[in-house]
C-alpha positions in Angstrom: 89.7 120.8 96.5 90.9 119.2 93.2 93.7 117.4 93.1 96.5 116.7 89.9 98.1 113.2 90.5 101.4 114.8 89.1 103.1 111.3 88.7 101.2 107.9 87.6 102.5 105.1 84.8 100.8 103.1 83.0 102.5 100.0 80.7 101.4 97.6 78.5 103.8 94.6 77.2 101.9 94.8 73.5 102.8 98.6 73.4 106.4 99.1 74.4 109.6 97.0 75.9 110.1 97.7 80.0 113.9 96.5 80.4 113.5 97.2 83.9 110.2 94.7 84.2 111.9 91.8 82.7 113.2 90.1 85.8 110.6 91.8 88.3 108.7 89.4 90.0 106.7 91.5 91.9 102.9 92.7 91.3 104.4 95.4 89.0 105.3 92.4 86.0 101.8 92.6 84.2 100.0 95.3 82.3 98.4 98.3 84.2 95.9 100.2 81.9 94.3 103.7 82.2 90.7 102.1 82.9 92.3 100.2 86.1 93.9 103.5 87.3 90.6 105.6 86.8 88.9 102.9 88.6 91.4 103.0 91.5 90.8 106.9 91.5 86.7 106.7 92.3 85.8 108.7 95.3 88.7 110.5 95.6 89.7 114.3 95.4 91.6 113.6 92.5 90.5 114.9 89.1 93.7 114.5 86.6 96.9 113.0 86.0 100.2 113.4 84.7 101.2 110.1 82.8 105.0 109.8 83.4 107.4 107.5 81.2 108.4 104.1 82.2 110.7 103.3 79.3 113.7 104.8 77.3 111.7 104.3 74.1 109.3 106.2 71.9 106.8 103.3 71.8 106.1 104.4 75.4 105.9 108.0 75.1 103.4 107.8 71.8 101.2 105.2 73.6 100.9 107.8 76.7 100.1 110.5 74.2 97.2 108.2 72.6 95.8 107.5 75.8 95.9 111.1 76.7 93.9 112.0 73.9 91.4 109.5 74.6 90.4 110.5 78.3 89.7 114.0 79.7 91.5 112.7 83.2 94.9 112.9 81.8 96.3 116.5 81.3 99.8 115.8 80.4 102.5 113.3 79.7 106.2 113.5 80.8 107.8 111.4 77.6 111.1 110.5 76.2 113.8 112.1 74.1 117.0 110.4 72.8 119.1 112.8 74.9 122.5 111.2 73.9 121.9 112.8 70.3 121.1 116.6 70.7 120.3 116.7 66.9 118.0 114.1 66.8 116.4 115.4 70.3 115.7 118.8 68.6 114.0 117.0 65.7 112.1 114.9 67.5 110.9 117.8 70.4 109.8 119.7 67.6 107.5 117.0 66.4 106.6 115.8 69.6 105.9 119.4 70.8 102.7 119.5 68.5 100.8 117.4 70.4 99.2 119.4 73.4 99.5 116.6 76.0 103.6 116.4 75.6 104.8 118.4 79.0 108.2 117.4 79.6 110.8 114.7 79.3 112.3 112.2 81.5 115.2 109.0 81.1 115.4 106.6 83.5 119.0 107.8 84.9 118.7 105.2 88.0 119.1 102.3 85.3 122.1 103.6 83.7 125.6 102.7 85.0 127.1 105.9 85.2 125.6 108.1 87.9 126.8 111.2 86.0 125.1 110.5 82.6 123.3 113.4 82.7 126.4 115.3 82.4 127.9 113.4 79.4 128.2 116.3 77.0 126.1 115.5 74.6 123.1 114.3 77.1 124.1 117.9 78.5 123.6 119.7 74.7 119.9 118.3 74.8 119.0 118.9 78.0 120.2 122.8 76.4 117.6 122.0 73.7 115.0 121.0 76.3 115.7 124.7 78.0 115.6 126.7 74.7 111.9 125.1 74.1 110.9 125.8 77.5 110.5 122.0 78.5 111.0 120.8 81.7 113.0 117.6 82.8 112.2 115.2 85.5 114.8 113.6 87.7 114.5 110.5 88.5 117.4 109.7 91.2 117.8 107.3 93.9 121.3 108.1 95.2 123.2 111.0 96.8 125.6 111.0 93.6 122.3 111.3 91.3 121.5 114.3 93.6 125.1 115.7 93.1 124.5 115.2 89.2 121.5 117.4 89.6 123.1 120.2 90.9 125.7 120.0 88.3 123.2 120.1 85.9 121.5 122.9 87.1 124.7 124.9 87.2 125.5 123.9 83.5 122.1 124.6 82.0 120.7 127.4 84.3 117.7 128.2 82.8 116.3 124.8 82.1 113.4 123.6 84.9 114.0 120.7 86.8 111.8 118.7 88.6 112.9 116.0 91.4 110.8 113.0 91.2 110.2 111.1 94.5 112.3 113.7 96.8 115.3 111.5 95.6 114.3 108.8 97.5 114.8 110.2 101.1 116.2 107.8 104.0 112.6 107.5 105.7 113.4 103.8 106.9 116.5 105.1 108.7 115.0 108.2 109.7 118.2 110.1 108.9 116.6 112.7 107.0 119.6 115.8 108.2 122.6 113.3 107.1 123.8 113.2 103.6 120.1 113.9 102.0 119.3 116.6 103.6 122.6 118.6 103.0 122.2 117.9 99.2 118.5 118.3 99.2 119.1 121.9 100.9 122.0 122.7 98.2 119.2 121.4 95.4 116.5 123.7 96.9 118.6 126.9 96.5 118.3 126.8 92.8 115.1 128.3 92.1 114.9 126.3 88.7 114.6 123.1 90.6 110.8 121.9 91.9 110.6 118.7 94.0 108.0 116.1 93.8 106.4 114.4 97.0 105.8 110.7 95.6 106.9 107.5 96.1 107.4 107.8 100.0 105.4 104.6 100.8 108.0 102.5 99.0 111.0 104.6 100.8 109.5 103.5 103.9 110.3 100.0 103.8 107.4 98.9 105.7 105.1 97.9 102.8 101.6 99.0 103.2 102.1 99.8 107.2 103.7 103.2 106.7 101.9 106.0 108.2 101.5 109.7 107.5 103.7 110.2 110.7 106.5 108.6 109.0 106.3 110.6 105.8 105.6 114.3 107.8 109.1 115.3 109.1 110.5 114.8 105.2 107.4 116.8 103.9 108.0 119.7 106.5 111.9 119.4 105.5 111.3 119.8 101.7 108.1 122.5 102.4 110.6 124.4 104.4 113.2 124.7 101.6 111.7 124.5 98.6 108.7 126.6 99.6 105.2 125.9 99.2 105.4 127.1 95.5 108.1 124.6 94.1 106.4 121.4 95.5 103.7 119.1 94.0 102.7 115.8 94.7 102.0 112.3 92.7 100.7 109.2 93.7 103.3 106.8 91.6 101.0 104.4 90.7 101.2 101.2 90.0 104.7 101.1 91.9 102.6 102.7 94.8 101.0 99.0 95.3 104.1 97.7 96.7 103.3 100.1 99.6 99.7 99.8 100.0 96.3 100.9 97.5 96.2 104.0 96.0 93.8 105.7 98.0 95.3 104.6 100.9 98.6 106.5 99.3 96.7 109.9 98.8 94.8 109.9 102.4 98.2 109.5 104.0 99.7 112.3 101.8 97.0 114.5 102.1 96.8 113.8 105.9 100.4 115.0 106.4 100.1 117.8 104.3 96.8 119.2 105.9 98.7 119.0 109.4 101.5 121.5 107.6 99.6 123.6 105.1 97.0 126.2 105.0 94.3 125.5 102.6 95.8 128.3 100.5 99.0 126.8 100.4 97.5 123.3 99.9 95.8 124.3 96.9 99.2 125.1 95.4 101.0 121.9 96.4 98.0 119.5 95.0 96.9 121.7 91.7 98.3 124.9 90.7 102.0 124.4 91.1 101.6 121.1 88.8 99.7 123.7 86.3 102.4 126.0 86.4 105.4 123.8 85.9 103.8 121.3 83.3 101.8 123.9 81.6 98.6 121.8 82.0 
């Protein structure tokens, strides 16, 4: 079975500025290039990847597109747009859509002081611009308020296709999947333009590399029940996933848990064809 990893990062401090890494003291505070990622993917079922922005600037996006064009492994790039300026967004989007690897947009909303940043009028206007060009938007939320905001976005821009990154960081460490997170996820799932990305779950467990497929399986069952097998994709979140174990180990646990739940046909959708459809790979 061929797997598409829908969530990988690269960063290089000579190529772009990464504000969130300036005071980071973990293993993440160094360069991570495509060659290292490809070495990690040796002897796995992963045959393609989607690079996702790691900085709110064009330099990061430009570098990812350059890397994508130089390797056959990267199938698409989720880049950045200046969403607070709808006119600039429209102009830039037209230019970037000329690159066949440009497949979506994301902004690091969890680094914004305002948890309702996406609902600022100019930002919402820019999201409407994305929708007009059928360019999807990745929502990287970490709090219940981010989910509430995402729901409002779905109401205000109903034609926009949305991907919820990392399942909005479920409370795996507490095991409270049917609390506030669960209720909000059900509401999000009721919007058929919302997809969910199974990713970043190892770090949510807060167990380091000791987490297992048993820790995450109930949450996978939950999102698969409510979003369905046609609106779920899977991503490794490398190199952030190194905070919770190696790349191969992360994918082994994801695939094991998914295989416990899904038929072979449904598995093919979640790890491959849904990604192709959503990101137009």
